[in-house]
Every structure is written in structure tokens, then in C-alpha cells.
C-alpha positions in Angstrom: 10.6 4.2 -4.5 13.6 2.2 -5.4 13.5 -1.4 -6.5 14.1 -2.9 -3.1 11.5 -0.8 -1.3 9.0 -1.4 -4.1 9.2 -5.2 -3.4 8.6 -4.6 0.3 5.5 -2.4 -0.6 4.2 -5.2 -2.8 4.7 -7.8 0.0 3.0 -5.6 2.6 0.2 -4.9 0.2 -0.3 -8.6 -0.6 -0.3 -9.6 3.1 -2.7 -6.7 4.1 -5.3 -6.9 1.2 -5.0 -10.4 -0.3 -4.2 -12.4 2.8 -6.1 -10.2 5.2 -3.3 -9.8 7.7 -4.1 -7.0 10.2 -1.9 -3.9 10.5 -0.8 -4.7 14.0 0.5 -8.2 12.8 2.3 -6.5 10.0 4.0 -4.2 12.5 5.1 -7.3 14.4 6.5 -9.0 11.3 8.2 -6.0 9.9 9.1 -3.7 12.8 11.5 -1.6 10.8 8.8 -0.9 8.1 6.4 1.1 10.1 6.1 4.0 7.5 5.5 1.6 4.6 2.9 -0.3 6.7 1.1 2.9 7.5 1.1 4.1 3.9 -0.3 0.8 2.7 -3.0 0.8 5.4 -4.0 4.3 4.3 -4.6 3.1 0.7 -7.9 1.5 1.8 -9.4 5.0 2.5 -11.1 7.0 -0.3 -9.3 9.8 -1.9 -11.5 12.5 -0.1 -10.7 11.1 3.3 -7.0 10.9 2.5 -7.0 14.6 1.5 -8.6 15.5 4.9 -6.1 13.4 6.9 -2.9 14.0 5.1 -2.0 17.7 5.1 1.5 17.4 3.6 1.2 17.7 -0.2 4.3 15.6 -0.9 3.1 12.7 1.3 -0.4 12.8 -0.3 1.3 12.6 -3.7 3.4 9.6 -2.6 0.2 7.8 -1.4 -1.6 8.5 -4.7 1.4 7.3 -6.7 1.7 4.2 -4.5 -2.0 3.4 -4.9 -1.9 3.7 -8.7 1.2 1.5 -8.8 0.0 -1.2 -6.5 -3.6 -1.3 -7.7 -2.5 -1.3 -11.4 -0.3 -4.4 -10.7 -3.1 -6.0 -8.8 -5.6 -5.6 -11.6 -3.1 -7.0 -14.1 -2.7 -10.0 -11.9 -6.5 -10.6 -11.8 -6.7 -10.3 -15.6 -4.0 -12.9 -16.1 -5.8 -15.3 -13.6 -9.1 -14.9 -15.5 -7.6 -15.8 -18.8 
């Protein structure tokens, strides 16, 4: 993920999980970002389900890396707000 796409992932993640914007609405707002929206939506699934659904090892690794990246940033934000 390059710097520009990382920002888009953060924005989509924020809208989806923090502002509760449904996936179909994200697709309307960002019609060219279908792949990113799909990846972010898949992050809500447990790892065991992801492994069953995603058969391409490279794509599964991307999802796991994205999950770690976005969730780590999210938990850091919560710690700052609590302080």
C-alpha cells in the first residue's frame, strides 16, 4: 500500500466502522474504490471465516496486513482519547 492508497483505506475504514456508513453507500461515494471497500468490509469477519472465503494466499495476506495496520492505528487513537 502506498501513501495515497493508505489514506483512502483509513477514510473508508473510518466511514464504515466509526461512522457506520453501509457498504453500499461507500460504493456510491467512492465508485472507483470497489476493491478497497470490499477489503475493508471483509475485515469485520473473524480470521477463520476469512480463511474459508479467501482462497488466494496473497490476498489473504493483504487482508491480514491491512487489518493489523488499521486496527493498530484505531487502538492508538482510543488510547490518546482516554488520556
